MIMILO-477283 format. One record per residue: residue number from 1; residue in three letters; y, x, z of N, C-alpha, C, O in turn. Coordinates in Angstrom, 2 decimals, always signed. Layout:
BEGIN
(NUM, ALA, (Y, X, Z), (Y, X, Z), (Y, X, Z), (Y, X, Z)) ...
end
This chain:
BEGIN
(1, UNK, (+11.34, -7.91, -22.01), (+10.70, -9.19, -21.95), (+11.69, -10.28, -21.82), (+12.44, -10.22, -20.85)) (2, UNK, (+11.82, -11.29, -22.67), (+12.73, -12.38, -22.59), (+12.43, -13.24, -21.35), (+11.28, -13.42, -20.94)) (3, UNK, (+13.54, -13.75, -20.80), (+13.38, -14.80, -19.77), (+13.87, -16.16, -20.23), (+14.86, -16.23, -20.96)) (4, UNK, (+13.24, -17.20, -19.86), (+13.55, -18.44, -20.40), (+13.53, -19.49, -19.28), (+12.70, -19.42, -18.37)) (5, UNK, (+14.49, -20.50, -19.37), (+14.36, -21.67, -18.61), (+13.70, -22.72, -19.56), (+14.20, -22.93, -20.67)) (6, UNK, (+12.65, -23.32, -19.15), (+11.88, -24.25, -19.96), (+12.16, -25.68, -19.50), (+12.20, -25.94, -18.29)) (7, UNK, (+12.34, -26.64, -20.45), (+12.48, -28.00, -20.04), (+11.74, -28.84, -21.01), (+11.85, -28.73, -22.24)) (8, UNK, (+10.97, -29.73, -20.37), (+10.03, -30.68, -21.14), (+10.56, -32.04, -21.04), (+11.03, -32.45, -19.98)) (9, UNK, (+10.52, -32.76, -22.10), (+11.02, -34.14, -22.23), (+9.86, -34.95, -22.88), (+9.43, -34.68, -24.00)) (10, UNK, (+9.43, -35.89, -22.14), (+8.44, -36.91, -22.59), (+9.03, -38.25, -22.99), (+9.52, -38.95, -22.09)) (11, UNK, (+9.04, -38.66, -24.20), (+9.74, -39.89, -24.66), (+8.94, -40.54, -25.69), (+8.68, -39.96, -26.74)) (12, UNK, (+8.51, -41.81, -25.41), (+7.69, -42.49, -26.35), (+6.45, -41.74, -26.73), (+6.13, -41.61, -27.91)) (13, UNK, (+5.74, -41.25, -25.71), (+4.56, -40.54, -26.01), (+4.59, -39.33, -26.78), (+3.56, -38.89, -27.29)) (14, UNK, (+5.83, -38.70, -26.93), (+6.18, -37.47, -27.62), (+6.69, -36.50, -26.75), (+7.71, -36.75, -26.12)) (15, UNK, (+6.04, -35.28, -26.63), (+6.55, -34.27, -25.71), (+7.32, -33.25, -26.51), (+6.87, -32.73, -27.53)) (16, UNK, (+8.51, -32.99, -26.01), (+9.58, -32.01, -26.63), (+9.76, -30.90, -25.66), (+9.94, -31.16, -24.47)) (17, UNK, (+9.74, -29.74, -26.08), (+9.95, -28.57, -25.37), (+11.31, -27.83, -25.74), (+11.57, -27.45, -26.89)) (18, UNK, (+12.13, -27.67, -24.67), (+13.37, -26.91, -24.89), (+13.39, -25.59, -24.07), (+12.91, -25.53, -22.94)) (19, UNK, (+13.91, -24.61, -24.66), (+14.01, -23.30, -23.90), (+15.37, -22.68, -23.96), (+15.94, -22.55, -25.05)) (20, UNK, (+15.92, -22.31, -22.85), (+17.13, -21.67, -22.88), (+16.93, -20.22, -22.04), (+16.39, -20.15, -20.93)) (21, UNK, (+17.45, -19.13, -22.74), (+17.37, -17.90, -22.03), (+18.36, -17.83, -20.97), (+19.45, -18.36, -21.17)) (22, UNK, (+18.14, -17.26, -19.88), (+18.97, -17.11, -18.75), (+19.89, -15.96, -19.09), (+19.50, -14.83, -19.41)) (23, UNK, (+21.19, -16.36, -18.99), (+22.22, -15.36, -19.39), (+22.92, -14.75, -18.14), (+23.38, -15.55, -17.33)) (24, UNK, (+23.02, -13.53, -17.92), (+23.67, -12.88, -16.62), (+25.11, -13.54, -16.55), (+25.80, -13.68, -17.56)) (25, UNK, (+25.54, -13.96, -15.23), (+26.82, -14.40, -15.04), (+27.59, -13.69, -13.95), (+28.80, -13.46, -14.01)) (26, UNK, (+26.77, -13.33, -12.90), (+27.51, -12.62, -11.80), (+26.66, -11.40, -11.24), (+25.45, -11.52, -11.03)) (27, UNK, (+27.26, -10.38, -11.06), (+26.64, -9.15, -10.47), (+27.31, -8.79, -9.17), (+28.52, -8.55, -9.11)) (28, UNK, (+26.52, -8.75, -8.14), (+27.12, -8.44, -6.75), (+27.63, -7.08, -6.79), (+27.31, -6.29, -7.67)) (29, UNK, (+28.52, -6.77, -5.74), (+28.92, -5.46, -5.48), (+27.64, -4.66, -4.82), (+26.79, -5.23, -4.14)) (30, UNK, (+27.63, -3.30, -5.09), (+26.53, -2.54, -4.50), (+26.64, -2.64, -3.00), (+27.75, -2.61, -2.48)) (31, UNK, (+25.55, -2.75, -2.28), (+25.49, -2.72, -0.71), (+24.43, -1.71, -0.36), (+23.39, -1.62, -1.01)) (32, UNK, (+24.69, -0.98, +0.64), (+23.65, -0.12, +1.33), (+22.69, -0.87, +2.13), (+23.11, -1.68, +2.96)) (33, UNK, (+21.43, -0.68, +1.96), (+20.39, -1.43, +2.70), (+20.21, -0.80, +4.06), (+19.53, -1.38, +4.90)) (34, UNK, (+20.80, +0.39, +4.33), (+20.75, +1.03, +5.64), (+21.88, +1.94, +5.72), (+22.55, +2.20, +4.72)) (35, UNK, (+22.16, +2.48, +6.95), (+23.33, +3.34, +7.08), (+23.18, +4.58, +6.26), (+22.07, +5.10, +6.12)) (36, UNK, (+24.30, +5.07, +5.71), (+24.30, +6.30, +4.83), (+24.37, +7.48, +5.87), (+25.25, +7.61, +6.72)) (37, UNK, (+23.36, +8.28, +5.67), (+23.26, +9.52, +6.55), (+23.11, +10.74, +5.63), (+22.33, +10.72, +4.68)) (38, UNK, (+23.87, +11.81, +5.93), (+23.91, +13.10, +5.24), (+22.50, +13.75, +5.11), (+21.79, +13.95, +6.10)) (39, UNK, (+22.17, +14.04, +3.98), (+20.95, +14.70, +3.71), (+19.76, +13.76, +3.41), (+18.67, +14.18, +3.00)) (40, UNK, (+20.05, +12.41, +3.64), (+18.96, +11.53, +3.33), (+19.21, +10.69, +2.14), (+20.31, +10.72, +1.60)) (41, UNK, (+18.22, +9.92, +1.68), (+18.31, +8.97, +0.55), (+18.67, +7.57, +1.23), (+18.00, +7.15, +2.18)) (42, UNK, (+19.69, +6.91, +0.75), (+19.96, +5.58, +1.18), (+19.86, +4.66, -0.06), (+20.44, +4.91, -1.12)) (43, UNK, (+19.08, +3.57, +0.15), (+18.85, +2.56, -0.89), (+20.05, +1.72, -1.05), (+20.60, +1.23, -0.06)) (44, UNK, (+20.49, +1.52, -2.30), (+21.63, +0.60, -2.65), (+21.07, -0.57, -3.50), (+20.13, -0.35, -4.27)) (45, UNK, (+21.60, -1.77, -3.39), (+21.19, -2.84, -4.03), (+22.32, -3.74, -4.63), (+23.40, -3.89, -4.05)) (46, UNK, (+22.02, -4.30, -5.77), (+22.87, -5.35, -6.33), (+22.03, -6.57, -6.69), (+20.81, -6.45, -6.79)) (47, UNK, (+22.59, -7.70, -6.90), (+21.83, -8.88, -7.26), (+22.62, -9.43, -8.55), (+23.84, -9.53, -8.62)) (48, UNK, (+21.72, -9.78, -9.55), (+22.25, -10.22, -10.78), (+21.86, -11.78, -10.95), (+20.65, -12.05, -10.93)) (49, UNK, (+22.65, -12.68, -11.10), (+22.34, -14.12, -11.13), (+22.87, -14.74, -12.39), (+23.82, -14.25, -12.99)) (50, UNK, (+22.28, -15.79, -12.77), (+22.71, -16.57, -13.93), (+23.85, -17.53, -13.58), (+24.38, -17.48, -12.47)) (51, UNK, (+24.23, -18.40, -14.54), (+25.38, -19.31, -14.23), (+25.03, -20.41, -13.26), (+25.94, -21.01, -12.69)) (52, UNK, (+23.76, -20.70, -13.05), (+23.26, -21.69, -12.09), (+22.59, -20.99, -10.86), (+21.75, -21.59, -10.19)) (53, UNK, (+22.95, -19.82, -10.60), (+22.58, -18.98, -9.45), (+21.03, -18.71, -9.54), (+20.39, -18.47, -8.52)) (54, UNK, (+20.51, -18.75, -10.65), (+19.17, -18.27, -10.86), (+19.00, -16.78, -10.98), (+19.91, -16.17, -11.54)) (55, UNK, (+17.90, -16.07, -10.51), (+17.80, -14.61, -10.70), (+17.67, -14.26, -12.10), (+17.04, -15.00, -12.85)) (56, UNK, (+18.24, -13.19, -12.51), (+18.02, -12.60, -13.90), (+16.98, -11.51, -13.65), (+17.20, -10.53, -12.94)) (57, UNK, (+15.90, -11.75, -14.25), (+14.66, -10.81, -14.11), (+14.52, -9.89, -15.31), (+14.63, -10.29, -16.47)) (58, UNK, (+14.25, -8.61, -14.95), (+14.08, -7.68, -16.02), (+15.34, -7.16, -16.69), (+15.23, -6.58, -17.77)) (59, UNK, (+16.47, -7.32, -16.18), (+17.79, -6.78, -16.77), (+18.01, -5.38, -16.35), (+17.67, -5.03, -15.22)) (60, UNK, (+18.58, -4.52, -17.22), (+18.84, -3.24, -16.88), (+20.33, -3.02, -16.37), (+21.34, -3.41, -16.96)) (61, UNK, (+20.27, -2.34, -15.16), (+21.61, -2.09, -14.46), (+21.89, -0.64, -14.58), (+21.03, +0.19, -14.29)) (62, UNK, (+23.14, -0.30, -15.01), (+23.61, +1.14, -15.21), (+24.39, +1.49, -13.93), (+25.34, +0.77, -13.62)) (63, UNK, (+24.05, +2.50, -13.19), (+24.68, +2.82, -12.04), (+25.58, +4.15, -12.24), (+25.23, +4.99, -13.07)) (64, UNK, (+26.70, +4.31, -11.49), (+27.33, +5.58, -11.60), (+28.21, +5.87, -10.24), (+28.75, +4.94, -9.63)) (65, UNK, (+28.28, +7.00, -9.89), (+29.07, +7.45, -8.72), (+30.41, +7.84, -9.39), (+30.55, +8.81, -10.14)) (66, UNK, (+31.38, +6.96, -9.02), (+32.70, +7.02, -9.73), (+33.74, +7.88, -8.89), (+34.73, +8.37, -9.43)) (67, UNK, (+33.46, +8.04, -7.54), (+34.29, +8.98, -6.84), (+33.46, +9.49, -5.65), (+32.45, +8.89, -5.29)) (68, UNK, (+33.90, +10.60, -5.06), (+33.16, +11.14, -3.90), (+32.08, +12.09, -4.27), (+31.83, +12.40, -5.43)) (69, UNK, (+31.48, +12.52, -3.26), (+30.34, +13.52, -3.54), (+28.96, +12.85, -3.33), (+28.85, +11.75, -2.79)) (70, UNK, (+27.88, +13.60, -3.82), (+26.55, +13.08, -3.67), (+25.91, +13.00, -4.95), (+26.38, +13.59, -5.93)) (71, UNK, (+24.82, +12.27, -5.01), (+24.22, +12.03, -6.21), (+23.31, +10.78, -6.22), (+22.87, +10.35, -5.16)) (72, UNK, (+23.03, +10.19, -7.40), (+22.11, +8.97, -7.46), (+20.73, +9.49, -7.87), (+20.62, +10.48, -8.58)) (73, UNK, (+19.70, +8.83, -7.43), (+18.30, +9.19, -7.82), (+18.02, +8.87, -9.21), (+17.09, +9.45, -9.78)) (74, UNK, (+18.79, +7.96, -9.85), (+18.54, +7.64, -11.33), (+19.92, +7.09, -11.77), (+20.84, +6.85, -10.98)) (75, UNK, (+19.97, +6.92, -13.05), (+21.14, +6.27, -13.70), (+21.03, +4.84, -14.00), (+22.02, +4.14, -14.21)) (76, UNK, (+19.68, +4.35, -14.02), (+19.45, +2.99, -14.39), (+18.35, +2.39, -13.45), (+17.56, +3.16, -12.90)) (77, UNK, (+18.28, +1.09, -13.25), (+17.20, +0.47, -12.68), (+17.03, -0.89, -13.23), (+17.91, -1.31, -13.99)) (78, UNK, (+16.00, -1.65, -12.95), (+15.77, -2.98, -13.54), (+15.63, -3.99, -12.48), (+15.04, -3.70, -11.44)) (79, UNK, (+16.16, -5.19, -12.67), (+16.13, -6.23, -11.71), (+14.64, -6.82, -11.59), (+13.85, -6.87, -12.53)) (80, UNK, (+14.41, -7.22, -10.36), (+13.06, -7.66, -9.97), (+13.05, -9.16, -10.07), (+13.95, -9.70, -10.72)) (81, UNK, (+12.07, -9.92, -9.44), (+11.80, -11.28, -9.62), (+12.96, -12.04, -8.90), (+13.13, -13.22, -9.20)) (82, UNK, (+13.74, -11.46, -8.01), (+14.75, -12.03, -7.27), (+16.11, -11.78, -7.84), (+17.11, -12.30, -7.36)) (83, UNK, (+16.12, -10.95, -8.91), (+17.42, -10.54, -9.59), (+18.05, -9.31, -8.87), (+19.22, -8.97, -9.07)) (84, UNK, (+17.19, -8.66, -8.01), (+17.81, -7.45, -7.22), (+17.36, -6.23, -8.07), (+16.29, -6.17, -8.67)) (85, UNK, (+18.31, -5.27, -8.03), (+18.10, -3.92, -8.55), (+18.45, -2.92, -7.53), (+19.49, -3.06, -6.89)) (86, UNK, (+17.64, -1.90, -7.33), (+17.95, -0.78, -6.32), (+18.00, +0.50, -6.95), (+17.39, +0.75, -7.99)) (87, UNK, (+18.80, +1.42, -6.25), (+18.91, +2.86, -6.53), (+19.06, +3.69, -5.35), (+19.55, +3.19, -4.33)) (88, UNK, (+18.69, +4.96, -5.38), (+18.94, +5.82, -4.19), (+20.18, +6.56, -4.28), (+20.53, +7.04, -5.36)) (89, UNK, (+20.88, +6.70, -3.19), (+22.12, +7.56, -3.18), (+21.80, +8.67, -2.15), (+21.37, +8.38, -1.03)) (90, UNK, (+22.02, +9.96, -2.55), (+21.83, +11.11, -1.73), (+23.17, +11.66, -1.11), (+23.94, +12.27, -1.86)) (91, UNK, (+23.46, +11.49, +0.10), (+24.71, +11.92, +0.64), (+24.63, +13.49, +1.04), (+23.81, +13.81, +1.91)) (92, UNK, (+25.36, +14.37, +0.51), (+25.18, +15.77, +0.80), (+25.51, +16.08, +2.27), (+26.35, +15.42, +2.88)) (93, UNK, (+24.80, +17.14, +2.87), (+25.10, +17.61, +4.22), (+26.37, +18.17, +4.22), (+26.77, +18.87, +3.29)) (94, UNK, (+27.16, +17.85, +5.38), (+28.51, +18.41, +5.48), (+29.57, +17.59, +4.73), (+30.75, +17.94, +4.73)) (95, UNK, (+29.13, +16.48, +4.09), (+30.11, +15.56, +3.34), (+30.96, +14.83, +4.27), (+30.49, +14.39, +5.31)) (96, UNK, (+32.15, +14.67, +3.97), (+33.12, +13.78, +4.69), (+33.88, +13.01, +3.60), (+33.96, +13.39, +2.43)) (97, UNK, (+34.43, +11.88, +4.09), (+35.14, +10.99, +3.20), (+34.31, +9.92, +2.63), (+33.21, +9.67, +3.12)) (98, UNK, (+34.78, +9.25, +1.60), (+33.95, +8.12, +1.12), (+33.69, +8.34, -0.37), (+34.22, +9.24, -1.03)) (99, UNK, (+32.81, +7.42, -0.83), (+32.36, +7.52, -2.16), (+32.31, +6.09, -2.73), (+32.22, +5.12, -1.98)) (100, UNK, (+32.37, +5.98, -4.03), (+32.47, +4.70, -4.83), (+31.29, +4.73, -5.79), (+31.18, +5.66, -6.60)) (101, UNK, (+30.44, +3.77, -5.73), (+29.43, +3.67, -6.64), (+29.51, +2.35, -7.43), (+29.67, +1.30, -6.82)) (102, UNK, (+29.42, +2.38, -8.68), (+29.62, +1.18, -9.52), (+28.27, +0.83, -10.19), (+27.44, +1.72, -10.42)) (103, UNK, (+28.04, -0.49, -10.51), (+26.90, -0.98, -11.14), (+27.44, -1.93, -12.28), (+28.44, -2.63, -12.13)) (104, UNK, (+26.71, -1.88, -13.37), (+27.10, -2.69, -14.55), (+25.81, -3.15, -15.22), (+24.79, -2.46, -15.19)) (105, UNK, (+25.87, -4.36, -15.85), (+24.65, -4.87, -16.58), (+24.74, -4.22, -18.00), (+25.79, -4.07, -18.63)) (106, UNK, (+23.52, -3.86, -18.40), (+23.39, -3.16, -19.80), (+22.97, -4.31, -20.72), (+21.84, -4.81, -20.67)) (107, UNK, (+23.91, -4.70, -21.57), (+23.64, -5.72, -22.49), (+23.15, -5.15, -23.83), (+22.87, -5.91, -24.76)) 
end
């Protein structure tokens, strides 16, 4: 579903409508919404914003576990009304060390 910025101009009793589609500009780094605990699902979140810091709604985010152990609950998620996208990370029991999770916008 397309997202648009709508601008209206009223000049000399004539109404003109302009529409610009919001284009993704910045994607935050993934952050855990709670402490990562072995054997449990931890929600991770990113935020996608346009060039004027407006949320990008309905954009597909691709997620990947680039290092470490564990698994993701899905490979993709979609941004909500605030530009946030979430995914679950499952840390295996007995795991030690760190992991790296990446998120990218699907154009």
